[in-house]
N, C-alpha and C positions, 0 to 999 in steps of 0.2 A: 898393948891394946891401943894406946894413944897413937903409936906409930902407924898401925894399920888404918886407923880412922883418918889420919892425915893423908896417907897414900890414896885412900878412896876419894877424899874431897878433891885432891889434885887431879885424879883421873876424870872425875865428873866435870870439873872446870875445863879440862882439855877437850872433852866431847862437845861441850857447849861452844867452845871457840872454833873447833874444827867443822861443825855442822854448817854454819853460815858460809864458810869458805867453800865447802863442797857445793853448796847451793849456788854460789856465784859462778863456780866453774861450770855447772850444768846449764846456766843461762847465758853463756857467752854469745855476744852479738856477732853475727856473720852473714855475709851474702854469698850467693853462688848463682851460676847460670847453667842451663841445660847443655849449651854448647859454647866452648871457649873459642871455637873457630866458626865464624858466620860467613855466609855468602852475601855478596853485595846486594842490598835492597831487602834482605831478610829481617825478620823481627823475632824477638824472644823476650820473655819476662823474667825478671830477677826474683830469686827465691830468698826470703829473709827468715832468719832464726834468731831468737834471743832478744827481740826488740820489745816484746810485751805490748803494752798499750802506748808506748812512746812513738810519736810521729817520726817517720823516716823520710829524709830528703836525699836526693840523688844528684850527682854531677858527673859530667864527662870531661876527661882531660883533653880530648880532641873532638870537638863537635863536627869537624869536617870528615871524621871517620865514622863516628857513631853518636847518636843523640839518645838521651834518656829522659822520659817525662816523669811527672810527679807520682805516677803509679808504678814506676819501675819497669816500664816498657822500653826496651832498647831497639833502635832501628839503625841498621847499617847503611850509611850514606856515602862512604868513600872507602878507599883501600888503606890498610896499615894496621897498627896496633894502638889500642886505646885502653886507658884505665877508667873503669866505672867505680866511683866511690859512693858510699852510703854513710849517713850519719843519723844516729838516734840518741838524742841528748848529747852526752859527752863521748859516747861510744862510736867508733869508726870501723869501717871494713872496706876493703878494695878487692876488685876482681879484674884480671886482665883479659881482654877480648881481642882476637885477631880477625880482621875482615879481609876476605879474599874474593877475587872475581872469577865467577864461573861462566861468564859469557865468552864463548869461544870465538864467535864471529858476529858481526853486525853490519847491516847496510842501511844507509839513509839516502832517500831520493826525494826530489822535489818535482811534482808533475808539471808545474807552471812557474817559469821564472820571470814573468812579466806582471807588474802591478799597475792597475789602472786607477785613475782618479775617480772619486765619487762612487766607488764600487766596494761591496763587501768582499775584499780579497782574503781568502783563507789559504794559508800555506799548504795545508793538507799533506804534510810530510808523510812519506811511506817508510816505515821502520820495520826491519825484520832482524831478529836475533836468533842465534843458536846457543842454547836451546830457546825455543819459541815462547816459553813461559814468561820471558822478560819483555815481550812485545808491548804490553800495555802499561809499562812503567812511565814515570813522569818525563816530559820533554820540555826543554826551555828554548826560547828564541831571543835573538838580539840582532839589531841593525847597526852596521858599521857607521853609517852617516845618518844621524837622526834628523838632519835638515831635509833629507829627501823623503824619508818614510819613518813611520814608527810601528812597532809590533807589540801586541800584548802577549801574555803568557798562555793564551789559548791559540796563538798562531794567527790572529787576525791582523792584517797589515793595512795601514792607512797611508795612502800616497799624499805627500806634501809638496813636492817639487820634482819636475822632470829631471832625469839623470840616471846614473848607474851607481850601485852600491853593493854591499855584501850582506846576505842574510846568514847568520850562524845558527845552526840547529845543534843542540846538545842533547844527547840521549844516553842515560847511564853515565859511563865514564868516557864516552866517545863524543866527538863533535866534528861537524863538517861545515865548510863554507860553501855558499852558493851565490854566484853573481846574479843579481836581479836588475831588471830595467823598470823604471818608473815612467809610465806613459799616460797621456790624457785619454787616448782611445776614443771610442764612439759613445760611451756612456756619459751623458750629461750629469745624471745623478741617479742613485738607486737607494731605496729605503725599505726596511722590513715593515710590513703592514699587518693589520689584524686578519685572522683567518677568514676566508670566504668574502672579504670585503669587495673584491673586484667582480663579484657576481653581478653587480648592478651596472656594469659598463663604465665606459670612459667618455668624456665629452670635453672638447676644447672650446674656450671662449672665442669670440669673433676675431680678436687680435692675437690669439695664441698666448696671451700672457698668463692665463689661468687654465687649470685642468680640474674638472670635476671627476672625483673617483669615489664611488659609493656616496656617502653623505659628506665627504670632505671637499673643500676647494683649496687647491694648492697653487703656490707660485711656481710657474714652470721653469724659472731660472734657478731657484734654490731648493725646491721641494718643500718649502715651509708651508704649514697649514695656515690659511687665512680665515677660513670659516668652517664650522663643523655642525652639520645638521643631524648627526646621529646615524642610526641604521636607516638609510634612505637610498633612493635612486635619484640622480640629478642630471639635468640636461640644460646646456646653455642655449639661449635663443636670442633674437635680435635685441630684445629690451632687457635682458638680464638672465635669470636662472629659474628653472622650474624644478621643484623638489617633491618627490612622492614619498611620504611615510605611510605606514599602514592606516588606511581610512581617511587620508587627507592628501591633497595636492596643493602646494603653495607656490606662488610666483613672487620672485624677489627682483628688485632693481639691481643695478651694477654696484651699489653700495651694500647689498645684501639686506636691505630693508624690505619687509614683506609688503607687497602691493595687494595681493588677493589670496584668499585661502578657500578651497572648496572641500567640503566634507562629503565623502563618498566611500562606502565600505568596499567598493570594487577596487579602489586604489590599494596596492599592496607592494611594498618595497622589495619583497622576496618572491613575488609571483613569477613563475617560469623557471624557478630553480637555477638561476645563473644568468638570466637574460633581463635586459632592461624592460620593466613592466609597462612602459608607455613610450610613445614617440610624439613629436610635434610636427605637423605638416607645414606647408609654406605660409598658411594663415595663422599659425600658432594654435590651431585646434588640437586637442588631445586625442590621440588614438591609443586605446588600451584594451586589455583583456581582463576578464574576471574569472577565467578558467572554464567558462561555459561558452563564451562567444566573444566577438570583437565589437567594440563600441567606439563612437566618436563623440566628443563633447566640445561645444563652444564655451570657452572659459568665461566669456563676458556674460552670456545669458544662462550658462550652466545647463543648457538643453542638451540631452544625450540622445543619440540615435544608434540603434543596433544594426551593424552591418552584416554580421555573419554569426551563425550558430554552428558550433563544432559538430561534426558528424557523429563521433563516438561520445557516449556518456562518460566513459572512463578515459580521460586524456592523459597520455604520458607527458612527463615534465618537458621533454625536449620538443613536443608538438606545440608548446606554447611559444616557441621562439618566433620573434617578429623582427622586421627590419623595414627601413624606408630608403628609397632611392636617394642619391646625392642631391638631386634637385628638389627633393621632398614632395614630388608629385605622384609617386607610385608607392603604395604600401604593400608589403609582402608578408604572408603568414602561411604556416604549414597546417594542413588538415588531412588526415587519413592518407598520407603518402603523396599528396599533391601540394604543389606550391601555388598558392592563389595570389594573384596580383589584383589590387584594388586601385581605383582612382582615389588618391589620398585626400581629395576635396569632397567628392560626392559619396564615396563608398561603393560606387558601382564596380562590380566584378569585371575586370577587363580581360582576364586570361587565367587559365589554370594550366600549369605545367604538370602533366600527369606522370605518374611513376617516378617522381623525383626522389623517392626513398625517404628515409627519416634523417634528414641532414640537421645537425645541430647548428650549422652556420651556413649562411648564404649571403651573397653580396652582389649588388648591381654595379656594373662598370660606370664610369663617369659619363660616357655618351649614351647610356641607357640601352645599349644594343646587346650586351652580354650579361649573363648571370653565372656566378661561380657557386657551385654546390659542393659542400664538403662531405666526403664519404668516410665511413669507418673502415678499419682494417678487416680483412676477411680471409680465412684459411691461411693465416700466418703472413699474409701480404700486408704491406704498410698502408696507412690511410692514403686516400687520393682525392683529387679535386677534379670535378667535371666543369669545363667551360661550355656553357650552353648558349646557342643563339636564341635570343628572347622571342623572336617572331616565329622561327621555324621549329623551335624546341630541339633542334639537332645538336648532338654533342660534338663540338668542334675539336676538343682536345681533352685528354686526361693526363693529369700531372700526379705521379706517385711521389710521396715524400720518402724520407729515409726509413729503414727497417724499424728504427726505435720509435717511430711515430705511429702509435696505434689509434690516435684520435686527432682531430683538428679542432682547435679551440675557437679561433675567430680569424676572419680575413678582412682586409681593408685595401681599397684602391687609393693611390696617391691622387691629390687634387688635379694634377696635370694629366692624369689618366695613363701615364707611361709606365707605372710600376704597380705591382700587385704583391702585397705582403700576406704571409700565412704563418700563423702560430700553431705549433704542434705540441703533442704531449711530451716530446723529448726536451722541451724548453728552448728550442731554437726557433728563430724567425727566418723564414725563407722569403727573399725578395726576388720577384720575377719581372722580366721585361714583358710588357703586354703586346708588343708587336709579334712575338713568336712564343711567349711564355717560357723563355729559357731562363735558367737560374742566373741571376745577376750576382748575388752574394748571400751569405748566411750570417746572421747575427746571433752569437752565442754569449750569454752573460758570463763575465769573469768568475762569478761564484758557482757556475755550473761545473761539476766535475763528475767523474765516473760514479754511477749508482746514486747520484743526488736525486734524480727524477726516477721514482720507482715505477717505471712503466710496466713492469711485470705484475704489479698489483692488480687484483681482480677489479678494483674500483679505479680503472684507468682515468675516468673522467675527472677524478679529483686531483690529478696531477697535470702539469704543463701550463700552457698559456690560455687564459680564459677570456681576456679582453685585449683588444689590439686596435689602435686608432692612429692614423696619420694626423698631424696638425694641419690646420687649414691652409698654411703656406707650403706644406709638404717637406719642411726642413727637419721635422722630428717625428718619431714614432713613440707612443706611450704603450707600454705592455704591462699587464698584470700576470705574474707568475705564481701559480699555486703548487705547493708540494705538501706531502704528508707532514713535514717538519716545519718549514718556514715559507711564508708568502712574501713576495717582493713586488714593488712597483718600480719600474725602470723607464726612464726617458732617454731614448737614443738620439744621437746626432746623425742625421742622414741628409745634411744640407746639400750634398752633391746630387740628390734626387729631385731637387726643385725644378 
């Protein structure tokens, strides 16, 4: 009896000892992966068993082949075999993963191999892979000679010194070298600007050292902002700067100290939806529109006189466009398809050019004998310009732009009268000789590339060049470029046109 009792006790002790061991066997710590062979750039997540509530940490034996984050996500970044290890307390587990390359073919091309100073040069590398699903993977860039240029990881290149160097583009496991040239080019400087800022026009100071752009005054050598008047329209005159904000027009001296301020609800910095809302005549009187008519005001007495009432009660935005002749003696404005010319001093209507169409832009030549009218595209034809004899109203010449130009933003004559510049919706500036209006050359910004200007968009007027102005000495052209994505202000060097 005692012997049987002893055997039973030993059996029970054995069960007690065996049960915890079997429990330990059931909770063995282990990691696994869905695929032990991964494609390059693929991702997968580690599966963990037996860790319980213990924190698990992960490491990779070769981070150049695959990386693993704190949550157990593996990313294949190179080719080869790698061991991914996990640790939970004192427990460890390892899995081996092989990374292979499924890209059968790849091509890397560079649309433009010239880099210009003071320009936003984007590499815009074109990369195609087979299979194509890898096309959108990460790309890296490097410059062989960092003294000539530098490049960031978005592919934007900054020119530092003229010369030749090599740009290396690496995509996936492939890389390609491209010889590039670093040049000064015709761009003096270019900068990204707030959207729709250039709607208010451009104005050069008397000595061309300053440029008014929207409510900003910039140094024309560097592009640095020297004064900021906010959301405004500004124009330089002989004694300083006139600035129109909504409900107010202020005059400043050359040190940007306010001389006089006129409160008037007719003043509106955005009136005309893209056009300068006021002009100054030769006596520095203000000519402006309130959307219903055209007025003139003597800033000294603040006496206002109405010159003209628009024919239609509902005025289209582009019908509010106005301009003044180079000698500031003739004021021009559209009304019901006619271009009306006023004496800029008295307001007397001198002439009406009938059937002028609805031109967004018009410009008088330096000698006052010709008027250029910008026309829109029609029936898939490009935009065109009509050169009209002011006195006879006869169209002397029609100039079609390129097919990509559906609109003409603004036009400007050079101070010497020999050249005529036109800005289109494609983003290019066309410079013509005025003796026969033949194309002299075309200025295309370096950052302009295929499909940058979305001229196929229904709102074509929101793309392209909105403001364009020769400097007073004719050596520079300032241009405001607007696009759906980015707006730029560019100052071009055209010294040979002086």
